[in-house]
C-alpha positions in Angstrom: 22.6 -22.2 34.2 22.8 -24.7 37.1 24.7 -28.0 36.7 21.7 -30.1 37.9 19.6 -31.9 35.4 16.0 -33.1 35.7 13.4 -35.4 34.1 9.6 -35.4 34.3 7.6 -38.6 34.7 3.9 -38.6 34.0 1.8 -41.3 35.5 -1.6 -41.8 33.8 -4.0 -43.5 36.2 -7.7 -44.4 35.9 -9.1 -41.1 37.2 -6.3 -38.6 36.8 -2.7 -38.0 35.5 0.2 -36.9 37.7 3.5 -35.2 36.7 6.5 -35.5 38.9 9.7 -33.5 38.4 12.8 -35.6 39.5 16.4 -34.7 40.2 18.6 -37.0 38.0 21.5 -37.1 40.5 19.6 -39.0 43.3 15.9 -39.4 42.3 14.6 -36.7 44.7 11.1 -35.7 43.8 11.2 -31.9 43.5 7.5 -31.2 42.6 4.3 -33.0 41.6 0.9 -32.0 40.3 -2.3 -33.9 39.6 -4.8 -33.2 36.8 -8.2 -35.1 37.2 -9.5 -36.2 33.8 -12.3 -33.7 32.8 -14.4 -36.5 31.4 -13.6 -39.1 34.2 -14.3 -42.7 33.3 -17.1 -42.9 30.7 -19.1 -45.9 31.8 -22.7 -44.9 31.5 -23.2 -42.6 28.5 -21.1 -40.8 25.8 -20.3 -37.2 26.3 -22.6 -34.6 24.5 -24.8 -37.2 22.7 -25.7 -39.0 25.9 -25.8 -42.3 24.1 -26.2 -45.0 26.7 -23.4 -47.6 27.1 -24.1 -51.3 27.8 -23.0 -53.2 31.0 -19.2 -53.7 31.5 -18.2 -50.8 29.2 -15.4 -48.3 30.3 -14.2 -45.6 28.0 -12.1 -42.4 28.2 -11.7 -39.2 26.2 -8.2 -39.0 24.6 -8.2 -35.2 24.9 -8.0 -35.7 28.7 -4.5 -37.2 28.4 -3.2 -34.1 26.5 -4.9 -31.9 29.2 -2.7 -33.6 31.8 0.5 -32.5 29.9 -1.0 -29.0 29.4 -1.8 -28.4 33.1 0.6 -30.6 35.1 3.9 -30.1 33.3 3.8 -26.3 33.6 2.6 -26.6 37.2 5.7 -28.7 38.3 8.0 -26.3 36.4 6.4 -23.3 38.1 6.3 -24.9 41.6 10.0 -26.0 41.4 11.2 -22.7 40.0 13.9 -24.5 37.9 15.0 -23.4 34.5 13.1 -25.5 31.9 16.4 -25.8 30.0 17.6 -28.1 32.8 14.8 -30.7 32.1 16.5 -33.1 29.6 13.7 -35.7 29.2 10.1 -36.7 29.8 8.6 -40.2 30.1 5.1 -41.6 30.8 3.5 -44.7 32.2 -0.2 -45.7 31.7 -2.9 -48.1 32.7 -3.1 -51.0 30.1 -4.5 -52.3 28.0 -6.1 -48.9 27.3 -6.4 -48.6 23.5 -7.9 -46.6 20.8 -8.5 -46.5 17.0 -6.8 -43.8 15.0 -6.8 -42.6 11.3 -3.9 -42.2 9.0 -3.0 -38.8 10.5 -3.0 -40.3 14.0 -6.3 -38.7 15.1 -8.7 -40.7 17.4 -11.8 -41.6 15.5 -14.0 -40.2 18.3 -12.8 -36.7 17.3 -14.8 -36.9 14.0 -18.5 -35.9 13.9 -19.4 -39.0 11.8 -18.0 -41.4 14.3 -18.3 -39.8 17.7 -21.7 -41.3 18.4 -20.4 -44.8 18.1 -18.9 -45.9 21.4 -16.3 -48.1 19.6 -14.6 -44.9 18.2 -13.5 -43.9 21.8 -10.6 -45.1 24.0 -11.4 -48.4 25.7 -10.0 -48.2 29.2 -8.1 -51.1 30.7 -11.2 -52.1 32.8 -13.5 -52.3 29.8 -14.8 -55.9 30.2 -17.4 -56.0 27.4 -15.1 -58.1 25.1 -15.4 -61.2 27.3 -17.2 -63.2 24.6 -14.3 -62.5 22.2 -11.7 -63.4 24.8 -13.5 -66.7 25.5 -13.4 -67.5 21.7 -9.7 -66.5 21.5 -8.9 -68.9 24.3 -11.0 -71.8 22.9 -9.5 -71.5 19.4 -6.0 -71.0 20.7 -6.3 -74.1 23.0 -7.8 -76.2 20.2 -5.0 -75.2 17.8 -2.3 -75.8 20.5 -1.0 -72.2 20.0 2.3 -72.0 21.9 1.7 -68.4 23.0 -1.1 -69.6 25.4 1.1 -71.0 28.2 3.1 -67.8 28.3 -0.1 -66.1 29.6 -0.9 -68.7 32.2 -3.3 -70.4 29.7 -5.8 -67.5 29.2 -6.0 -64.3 27.3 -7.9 -61.6 29.1 -10.9 -59.6 27.9 -9.0 -56.5 29.0 -6.3 -57.0 26.4 -5.7 -55.7 22.8 -6.9 -58.5 20.6 -10.2 -59.1 22.4 -10.9 -55.4 22.3 -10.0 -55.2 18.6 -12.2 -58.2 17.7 -15.1 -56.7 19.7 -14.8 -53.5 17.5 -14.9 -55.7 14.3 -17.8 -57.8 15.6 -20.0 -54.8 16.7 -18.8 -51.9 14.6 -17.2 -53.1 11.4 -17.3 -49.6 9.9 -15.1 -48.3 12.7 -12.7 -51.3 12.2 -12.6 -50.4 8.5 -11.8 -46.7 9.1 -9.1 -47.5 11.6 -5.6 -47.1 10.3 -4.0 -48.4 13.5 -5.0 -49.6 16.9 -2.7 -48.1 19.5 -2.2 -48.3 23.2 -3.1 -45.0 24.7 0.5 -44.8 26.1 1.9 -45.1 22.6 -0.7 -42.5 21.2 0.4 -39.9 23.8 4.0 -40.5 22.8 3.0 -40.0 19.2 1.4 -36.7 20.1 4.5 -35.6 21.9 7.0 -36.6 19.1 5.1 -37.1 15.9 6.4 -40.7 15.8 4.5 -44.0 16.4 6.7 -46.2 18.6 5.1 -49.2 20.1 6.7 -50.2 23.4 7.8 -53.8 24.1 5.9 -53.8 27.5 2.3 -53.3 26.3 2.9 -55.3 23.1 4.2 -58.2 25.0 1.8 -58.3 28.0 -1.3 -57.0 26.3 -1.1 -57.8 22.5 0.4 -61.3 22.5 3.6 -60.2 20.9 6.8 -62.1 21.5 10.4 -60.8 20.9 11.4 -63.9 18.8 8.1 -65.1 17.4 6.3 -61.7 16.9 2.5 -61.7 16.9 0.4 -64.9 16.5 0.3 -66.1 12.9 -2.0 -64.8 10.2 -3.5 -68.3 10.2 -4.5 -67.9 13.9 -6.1 -64.5 13.2 -7.9 -66.0 10.2 -9.2 -68.8 12.4 -10.7 -66.2 14.7 -12.3 -64.3 11.8 -11.2 -64.2 8.1 -11.3 -60.3 8.3 -8.6 -60.4 11.0 -6.1 -62.4 8.9 -3.7 -59.5 8.2 -4.3 -57.6 11.5 -0.7 -57.8 12.7 0.8 -56.4 9.6 -1.8 -53.7 9.0 -3.5 -52.3 12.0 -0.9 -53.4 14.6 2.0 -52.6 12.3 5.2 -50.8 13.3 8.5 -51.4 15.1 8.3 -52.6 18.7 11.1 -51.1 20.8 12.5 -51.7 24.3 11.7 -49.5 27.3 14.0 -46.6 27.7 14.3 -46.1 23.9 14.1 -42.4 22.8 10.9 -42.2 20.7 12.1 -38.8 19.3 12.4 -35.2 20.3 9.6 -33.2 21.8 7.8 -31.2 19.0 7.7 -27.4 18.9 3.9 -27.5 19.4 4.2 -29.7 22.6 7.1 -27.6 23.9 5.1 -24.5 23.6 2.1 -26.1 25.4 4.2 -27.6 28.3 6.9 -25.0 28.7 9.7 -27.5 28.0 12.4 -27.1 25.4 11.7 -28.5 22.0 13.8 -31.6 21.0 14.3 -33.0 24.5 14.2 -36.8 24.7 10.8 -38.5 25.0 11.0 -42.1 26.2 8.6 -44.7 24.7 5.5 -45.5 26.7 5.4 -47.9 29.7 2.8 -49.6 32.0 2.2 -48.0 35.4 3.0 -51.1 37.6 6.0 -52.1 35.4 7.5 -48.7 35.6 7.6 -49.1 39.4 10.1 -52.0 39.3 13.3 -50.1 38.7 12.0 -47.2 40.9 12.4 -49.5 43.9 15.9 -50.6 42.7 14.9 -54.0 41.3 17.0 -54.7 38.1 17.9 -58.4 38.6 16.1 -61.7 39.2 15.0 -63.1 42.6 13.1 -60.0 43.8 9.3 -59.8 43.5 7.8 -56.3 43.3 4.2 -55.9 44.5 2.3 -52.8 43.3 -0.3 -52.7 46.1 -3.5 -50.8 45.9 -7.1 -51.8 45.2 -5.6 -54.9 43.6 -2.0 -56.1 43.4 0.3 -56.5 40.4 3.2 -58.9 41.1 6.3 -58.4 38.9 9.5 -60.5 38.8 12.6 -60.8 36.6 14.0 -64.1 35.3 16.8 -65.1 33.0 14.9 -67.8 31.1 11.4 -68.4 30.0 9.4 -70.8 32.2 5.8 -71.8 32.3 4.0 -70.8 35.5 0.4 -71.6 36.3 -1.9 -68.5 36.2 0.7 -65.9 35.4 -0.5 -62.9 33.4 2.5 -63.1 31.1 6.2 -63.6 30.6 7.8 -61.0 28.2 11.4 -60.6 27.1 12.4 -56.9 27.7 8.9 -56.5 29.2 10.1 -54.8 32.5 13.9 -54.4 32.4 15.7 -54.8 29.0 17.8 -58.0 29.0 15.5 -60.0 31.2 12.3 -62.0 31.0 9.6 -60.0 32.9 7.0 -62.1 34.7 3.6 -60.7 35.9 0.9 -62.1 38.1 -1.9 -60.5 40.1 -4.7 -60.5 42.6 -7.9 -58.8 41.4 -9.0 -57.4 44.7 -6.9 -56.5 47.8 -7.5 -52.9 49.0 -11.0 -53.3 47.4 -11.8 -56.1 49.9 -10.8 -54.0 52.9 -12.8 -51.1 51.4 -15.9 -53.3 50.9 -15.7 -54.5 54.6 -15.4 -50.9 55.9 -18.2 -49.5 53.6 -20.7 -52.4 53.7 -20.2 -54.6 56.7 -18.7 -52.7 59.7 -21.1 -52.0 62.6 -22.1 -48.4 63.5 -20.3 -48.5 66.8 -16.9 -49.0 65.1 -17.5 -45.9 62.9 -18.5 -43.9 66.0 -15.4 -45.1 67.9 -13.1 -44.2 65.0 -14.7 -40.8 64.8 -14.2 -40.2 68.5 -10.5 -41.3 68.2 -10.1 -39.0 65.3 -8.9 -41.8 63.0 -10.2 -43.5 59.9 -12.2 -46.8 60.3 -9.3 -48.6 58.6 -6.8 -47.2 61.1 -9.1 -48.1 64.0 -9.6 -51.7 62.8 -5.8 -52.1 62.1 -4.9 -50.9 65.6 -7.4 -53.3 67.2 -6.5 -56.2 64.9 -2.8 -55.8 65.6 -3.3 -56.9 69.2 -4.3 -60.4 68.1 -1.8 -63.2 67.5 -1.8 -65.2 64.3 -4.6 -67.8 64.6 -6.2 -66.2 67.6 -9.4 -65.2 65.8 -10.1 -68.7 64.6 -11.0 -67.3 61.2 -9.9 -68.1 57.7 -11.0 -66.4 54.5 -10.6 -66.9 50.7 -9.7 -63.6 49.0 -12.0 -63.9 45.9 -14.4 -61.0 46.4 -13.6 -60.0 42.8 -12.7 -63.4 41.4 -9.2 -64.8 41.1 -6.5 -63.5 38.7 -3.5 -65.7 39.7 -3.2 -68.6 39.8 -6.7 -69.9 39.0 -7.6 -67.2 36.4 -11.4 -67.4 37.2 -13.6 -64.4 37.5 -16.5 -66.4 38.7 -15.1 -67.3 42.1 -16.4 -65.4 45.1 -15.3 -64.6 48.7 -15.6 -67.0 51.7 -15.2 -66.4 55.5 -15.0 -69.4 57.7 -14.9 -69.9 61.5 -17.3 -67.1 62.7 -19.0 -67.5 66.1 -21.3 -65.3 68.2 -18.2 -63.8 69.8 -16.4 -62.8 66.5 -15.4 -59.1 66.5 -15.2 -56.8 63.5 -11.4 -56.3 63.9 -11.0 -60.1 63.8 -12.8 -60.3 60.5 -10.7 -57.3 59.2 -7.5 -59.2 60.2 -8.8 -62.4 58.5 -9.3 -60.4 55.3 -5.8 -58.9 55.5 -4.4 -62.5 56.0 -6.5 -63.9 53.1 -4.8 -61.5 50.6 -1.4 -62.5 52.0 -2.2 -66.1 51.4 -3.2 -65.2 47.8 0.2 -63.6 47.3 1.9 -66.6 48.9 0.2 -68.8 46.3 1.7 -66.7 43.5 5.2 -66.7 45.2 5.0 -70.5 45.5 3.9 -71.0 41.9 6.9 -69.0 40.6 9.4 -70.5 43.0 8.4 -74.1 42.4 8.6 -73.6 38.6 12.2 -72.4 38.7 11.6 -68.6 38.9 13.3 -67.7 42.2 11.6 -65.4 44.7 14.0 -64.5 47.5 12.7 -61.1 48.7 9.7 -58.9 48.3 9.4 -55.2 47.5 6.2 -53.2 48.0 5.0 -49.9 46.5 1.6 -48.2 46.0 -0.9 -46.8 48.5 -1.3 -49.8 50.9 2.3 -50.3 52.1 2.5 -46.6 53.0 -0.7 -46.8 55.1 -1.0 -50.3 56.7 1.9 -51.6 58.8 0.0 -54.6 60.1 -0.7 -55.7 56.5 3.0 -55.6 55.6 4.0 -57.6 58.7 1.4 -60.2 57.9 2.8 -60.5 54.3 6.3 -60.9 55.6 5.2 -63.6 58.1 2.9 -65.5 55.6 5.5 -65.5 52.8 8.5 -65.9 55.2 10.4 -63.3 53.3 11.7 -59.8 54.1 9.8 -57.0 52.5 11.3 -53.6 51.5 9.0 -50.6 51.0 9.3 -47.9 48.3 10.4 -44.5 49.7 8.4 -42.7 47.0 4.7 -42.2 47.0 4.7 -41.8 43.3 6.7 -44.9 42.3 5.4 -45.4 38.8 6.0 -41.7 37.9 9.6 -41.9 39.3 10.1 -45.0 37.2 8.8 -43.2 34.1 11.3 -40.3 34.8 14.1 -42.9 35.2 13.3 -44.4 31.7 13.2 -40.8 30.4 16.8 -40.3 31.8 17.8 -43.4 29.9 16.2 -42.1 26.7 18.3 -38.9 27.2 21.6 -40.8 27.7 24.6 -39.9 29.9 25.9 -37.4 27.3 22.8 -35.2 28.0 22.9 -35.6 31.8 20.8 -38.8 31.9 22.0 -42.5 32.1 23.0 -45.1 29.5 20.9 -47.9 31.0 18.0 -48.4 33.5 20.4 -50.4 35.7 22.7 -47.3 36.0 19.7 -45.0 36.6 18.3 -47.3 39.3 21.7 -47.3 41.2 21.4 -43.6 41.7 17.7 -42.7 41.5 15.8 -45.7 43.0 14.7 -45.3 46.7 13.5 -47.7 49.4 12.9 -46.9 53.0 15.5 -47.8 55.7 13.0 -49.8 57.6 12.0 -53.2 56.3 9.5 -55.8 57.5 11.2 -59.1 58.6 9.3 -62.4 59.2 8.8 -63.2 62.9 9.6 -66.9 63.3 6.8 -67.6 65.9 4.3 -66.0 63.5 5.7 -67.9 60.5 5.1 -71.2 62.2 1.4 -70.5 62.9 0.8 -69.0 59.4 2.3 -72.2 57.9 -0.5 -74.2 59.5 -3.2 -71.7 58.5 -1.8 -71.5 54.9 -2.2 -75.3 54.6 -5.9 -74.9 55.5 -6.2 -72.0 53.0 -4.7 -74.2 50.3 -7.2 -77.0 50.9 -10.1 -74.5 50.7 -8.5 -72.9 47.6 -8.3 -76.1 45.7 -11.6 -77.5 46.9 -13.6 -74.4 45.8 -11.3 -73.2 43.0 -10.3 -76.3 41.1 -13.7 -77.8 40.4 -14.3 -80.2 43.3 -17.1 -78.1 44.6 -18.4 -75.4 42.2 -20.9 -74.1 44.7 -19.7 -70.5 44.0 -20.6 -70.8 40.3 -23.9 -72.5 41.0 -24.9 -69.7 43.4 -24.0 -67.2 40.7 -26.1 -69.0 38.2 -29.1 -69.1 40.6 -28.6 -65.4 41.3 -28.7 -64.6 37.5 -31.8 -66.7 37.0 -33.5 -64.9 39.9 
């Protein structure tokens, strides 16, 4: 038997799940494997029955999550050729809030013939937005009552989160609500399937279910004010101990060991959120460092030592990211999605042909052309609200804006202006934290975008005037999940006793960093002032033209 020990991290995304086998001595990723979800995202009709779903619905099939373990875990064991006895722990991370109703035995209600034709019995994926009416009422009632939890979430609870989704089930399918023994985050349900124990993790409870380490859930009085039938929600259907990240949820069951090829009884870490798991994976375990998980959107995460109120943040949760610290979260609802929109919907044919001739993607072609321009040279400025604004304005009804076009404006200039717009959006978030006493001294980036787009990262460094470090791993959340698994195992079993210890050995960033270029910083400072004026003019109610246009569009 070799002396080396390993952990497996499983990253559950929107379309697929991915297992990564990691060496515990230094965080090296030995093997990885992806399992696409057999049922994908269910957003048009239910499987088998074909029952049509309404607008803004997004569901998933819970069996798909188990399929990931069944296929991907044996695959990484096989590919690496290591002895399964040397794998000491497994951990997972998940999109959130992705939730489902279960019965007393822990079975999802959609598994039962009598409930499967009701869409409310299925997993509601994070991007299920059909509970917006309930979210609006939660925010109105919380504001009217002066609930002290509201400022901790930047003044608004999202339709994507647990309480809005639970209330939608009660509103539209009271029988499903009645039959539900507990509402669980999918990440906690998968851990239950692996261990036989329900262990709710502090990350999803804090960011998605309005739980607070000292105050607990909102009061029964608040839930009763929403709907008398919700009065005892917290102590019944959300009941159970809430434990910090890195806690051992229990040993892997015999049944799961047989299915995955792992040894029974190994440590299983409590569930985690995908973006949050990435923070220790880039070595951030102390305040002052903002981690950006950059892809279609950006999630911004930051540690603090005390609780502060910051406009538009998505939440501040004790033990929410790293035990022992306050974890702050903010976000931009479209980043890579905006660049994708431009390439798919607005780029002229000659650009696509030129990219094809050069044997590169349209993104690469535009990036190369755009990187020749100096800051300010295009004369363009954009607002990055193609999918509304998450932080700091928290307003889904805002839309995109491009200013300064002339008859000479080139596609690569527009592309660059869009890259810059998303950087200004991040700068707004950095400034909001920094000016409210939550320090931001350097930035870390992980996810798909930093690996692909060097120009984008240089622009972010210049606009924020801060050095940016890039994750060395392409699977940062899965690496983080494996690190928390190592903590659940503990040093006596070849793991670590804290996530700080694990991060010292296993976290990886690239040698090369992006440093601000002083000449660029000076120009971007001027452009950012103009961005800020437009941001406040269109975003804070002085000119609601975007909303009026939306209203006219809906009438038409």
